[in-house]
N, C-alpha and C positions, 0 to 999 in steps of 0.2 A: 686500165684499172677499174674494177667494179665499184659500185657505189658504196657497198658495205665496207670495202677495204679502205676507201677514203674516210668513211666515218670512224672506223677503228683507229686509223692513224691520227685523226683529228682529236679523238678522245684521249689518246696517249699524249698528244702534244699539250692538251689543256687539262692535265691530271688534277690540278688544284681546283679548278672550276667544277669539274665533274664530281670531285669529292664533296664539295659543298652541296651540290644538288642531291647527291646520294645520301648525305647525312640525314636530311629530313625524312627520306623514305625509310632509312634504317631505324630511326627512333620510333616512327609510327608502327612499322611492322614488328619490331621487337616488343612493343607494348602489347599488341594484339596476341602475339605468340606466347608471351609470358603469362598474360591473363588466362588464356585458354588452357595452357599447360597446368597452371596452379588450380584452376577450376576443375579440370579433369581429375587431378590428384585428390582434391577435396571430395568430389563425388564418389570416387573409388573408396575413399576412407569411410564415408558414410555407409556405402553398400557393404564394405567389409565388416563394419561394426554390426550391421544387421545380420550378416551371415554368421558372425561370431556369436551373436545373441542366441542363435539357434532356431527357435520356433518361428513359423510364419503366423501362427494363431495362438492365442491364449484363451482358454475357457475357464471361467471362474463362476462362483455362485452369484445368482442375480439378487443382490441385496439393495434395498432402497432405504433411504433415511427420510422419515416423515417428521415434520414439525408439528408437534401436538400443541393445540391452543384451546383455551377456555375463554371465549369472547376475544378480546384483544390481548389477553395475557398468554405468553408463551410458556408452555410446561416442559419445554426441552425437546430433544430429538429422540425418536424411537426408531430402532432398526427393525425392518420387516424383511423376513426371508431367512433361509437356512444358510449356515456358514460353511456347509459342505455340499459336495455333489455326490450323488449315489453312483457307485461303480456300475450299476445296472444301465446307466446311460452311455457308457463307453462304446458298446456295440452300435448304438444309434449314431453317435458322433462319427465313428469310423465309417458307417454306411453312407452318411452324408458326405464326408470328406472324400472318400474314395469314389463315390458316385459322381460328384461334380468334376473330379479330375478325369474320370473315364469319359464323361460327356464332353469335356473340353477337348480332349486329344483323341477321341474315338478309340479308346483302349478296350479290348475285349477280354483280356486276362482278368480273371476273377480273384487273383491273389491280393494280399494287402499292398497298398500303395503308399499311403501316408504313414509317417511315424507318429504314434500317439503315446505320450508319456505322462501318466498320472503322477501326482505328488501329494503327499500329506505333510502338513507342517504342524509340529507340536513343540511348544516351549517346555524345557525341562532344566534341571540343574545338575551340573557335574561338580561335585564338591559344593562350594558356595557360589559358583558362577553360573548365571543363567545362559543357556545356549539354545539355539534353534536346531532341532533334529528334524531332518527331512526324510520321509519315506519315499523311495523311488523304485521304479522297475529298472534294474541295473542295465539290461541290454538296450531298452528303449531310451533311457536317459543318456547313454553314451552316444547314441545316434543323434540325439538332439544337441548335446554339448560336445561338439567335435574337438573343441579346444582343450578338453580335460586331459591332463597328463599326470600319471601317478609318479610322484617324486621318490617316495620310499615305499617299499612293500609291493603289494599287488592289488588289483581291482577286486570288487565283490564277487565271491563265488558261492557263498552259502548264506542262509537266512540269519545266522547268528554273528555275522560280520558287519563291520562299519568302515567307511573311509572318512577322513577328516580333512576339512579345509586347512590351508597352510597357516593362517593366522589363528584359527581356533586351536590347532595343535600346539602352537607356541604359547598361547594364553593359558590353555588348560594343562600344558606340560604333558601332552599325550605322545606316546611313541608306539611304533608297530608292536603288537603283542599285548598292549595294555587292555584291561577290561573296563568297559564303561557301563555303569548301572543304568537301567532304562525302565523305570516304573514296574518293579517286580520281576524283571528279567535282566539280562545283561548281554552285551555284544562285545566282540573282540575287534580291536583296531587292526585291520589287515593292510591298510595303506594310507598314505598322506599325499594329498594332491599338491601339485605345483601351484604357486600363487597365480591367480587369474585377474585380479583387480576388480572382481565382482563380489556380490554377497556370498557366493560359494565359499570364499575364503574363511568366512566366520561360522560355517555350519558343519554339522555332522550328518552323514548320509548312511541310511540303513535300508535294507529291503522293505518295501511298503507293507508287506504282510506282517512283518515283525512289529513295525510301529503301530499298525492298526490294532493288533492284538494287545500290545502293551498299553496303549492309550484308550482302549475300549472304543475304537472307531472302526470296527469291522464293516467292510463294504462302503466306506466313505473316503473321499479324497478332497483335498483343498483346492486343487487346480489341475488343469490338463493342458499340456503343451502339445501343439500339433505342428509337425514339420512336413510340408509337401515338397519333395525333392525335385522341384522344377522352377525355373526362373519365371515362367509365365503362368504358373498355377493360379486358378481363380480364387484366391484367398478371401477376397471381399464377398464373393458369391457364397463360399462355404460358410463364412461368418454369418451372413444374412440368413441362410437356410437353417443353421443351428439355432439362431435367436428366434426364428419363426416357428420351427417345428419341435423344439425341445424346451419345455417349460422349466423354469427354475435355474437356468444358466444364462450367462452372457459371454458371447464370443467377440473378441477384439482382434482385428488384423494388425500385425506389427507394422505393416506398411503405413497404416493410418497414423500410427504414433510418430513415425519419421516424417510425415508429410509437411509439418510446420517447419522442421529444420531444412528440408529440401527446398521449400518455398522461399525461406529467407536467403538461402544460398543462390537461388535463381535470381532473386531481386538484386543481390550483390553483384552477380555476374553481369546482369544487364547494365547496372550502373558503371561498373568498371569498363565494359565494352563501349559504353557511350564515351567515356573519357578517352579510350583508345581511338575511337572514331574522330574525336576532336583533335587528337595528336596527329592522326593521319591527314586530316584536313589541313593542319598547320604545315605538315610536311609537303602536301600538295602545293600550297601557296609558295613554300620555299623553292620547290622545283620550278614553278612558274616564274618566279623572280629571277632565278639563276638562268633559266633558258632565255628569258627576255634580255638579260644582260649579255648572254651569248650571242643573240641575234644582233644587238647593237655593236658588239665587238667584231662581228663577222660580216658586216655590211659589204666590205670589199670582196671577201671570199665568195659571198652569195652572188654579188654582181658579176664576178668573173665566171662563175658557174653558169649564170644566165647568158653571159656573152658568148660562151662556147657552145651554147645550145641546150643547156639543162632546162627541162620543163618545170612547171610549178609542182607537178606531182612528184618529181624527183627531189625537189627541195623539201617537200613535206616528208617524203620517205627518209631522207637523210636525218631529219630531226626525230622521226619516229624510231629509226634504228638506234640513234643515240639514247633515246628514252628507254628502249628495251635493254640496252647495256646497263644504264643506270638502275633500272628495275631489277635486273638479274643480280647485280652486285649488291643492291640494297636488300633484296630478298634473302640472299645467302647470309649476309652479315646480320640482318635483322633476326633471322631464325636462330643463328648462333647466340646472339646477344640476348634474345628473349628466353632461350632455354637456360642460359647461365643465370639470368635474373630469376627465373622460376626456381632454380635449384637453391638460390640464396634466400628468396622471399617465402617460398612455399612452406618450409618448416616453421617459419615465424608465424604465419597465419594459421596453419593447421599443425599444432604441436605434435611432433613425432611422426609426421607424414613424410614418406619418402617420395620425392617427385621423380617420375620416370620420364625418360626421353620419349617424345611422341613423333616418330618419323613422318607420319601423314601430315603433320603441320608444316613440313618443309615445302611441299607442293603448294599448300595454302599461302605460305609466306611469299613464294615466288610469284604466284598469280596476283596476289594483292599488291605487291610492290611494283610489278610491271604495269598493272592496271592504273595505279596511282601515277606512275611516271608518264605513261602514255596520255592519260587524261590531262595531266598538267602541261603537256607539250603541245596540245592541240592549238591553243591560241598563239603561242610564240611561233609555231610553224606557219600558221596563217599569216601572221605579221611578216614573216620572212618572205612569203610569196608575193607580198605587196611591194617589196623593194625594187626600185627601177634601176636599170643598168646605169643610167646617167647619174643617179644619186650615189651609187657606189663609187663611180670614178671621181665624183666631187669630194669624196672622203679621203682620197689618196693624198 
């Protein structure tokens, strides 16, 4: 009979003892898998929110607030700078954005690459209710806000049309076909958007040329959203170039806005993984204790093996094989338990987040569990090799 067959039969014979040794490995591995799975779901949620937000960059007027003083007496804050960006700067912004992307990826095509969507914000009244009207480029805006869905009616097709956010339509009692007065002109509601959970729900959207003319803001925009349709686009470099080369505007990368949130999440992940490491260490000591007890219980068996010619290396191998069995069982159960815990805990930590199964963590769980079990078995296996045949017979 081969050595591994002897070990398997011995494991089956001592099921309860092996189960105790496996339990510590299961708990430690499940903790690691659960934390990693929840952390992965949280990161995907943040990235999905950034994707849903739309633009990679936001360009706004460069406005500064100055504290005016007379000696030590403050005279209040004065705003310096224009509240609008001239449309003349749009070609310069596109040239910088597309140029940096071409340089990054060695693109020779001279067509437009980035999506650039200007917007003009004007407060007005519909009846007695104040509402924000937003002038947009309909085609570019739809590329930026990929989550927009028209619930009723249809999307903008002409300059005298408007689409209305879900909550604005409810508050203003607007329906498809209604006419909305707009500072000397009027637009017809052609569609109502589905609720998005953003400021869009409270706004009315019209073609930007229509709003510029109605508000006397020809050639001016309030902000410019830029979306570079690539995961590795150099958005920070684009922002720096815009800020450096185009006066009167300030470009901000959306990535930078999310940096603090991602940083906090990384710190939380490190803390939780530290706790998981402590749990694994406790599981390791549990395996050591169980294996040491196993050595004491099997003094007679080890002595008999030595008496019939088993070498020290074979004794060690027998314990290592047992540790591998414990590790495999612990890794499988740990992965299953960790995944179940992630499914239960994940939505509580990140509200509304769907935790997905991560198959690649199965291999990690197996490797981790086997490594812990084998490391924990080294000292008990060494102790087993020190047992003398005479000592084993005295235990009979």
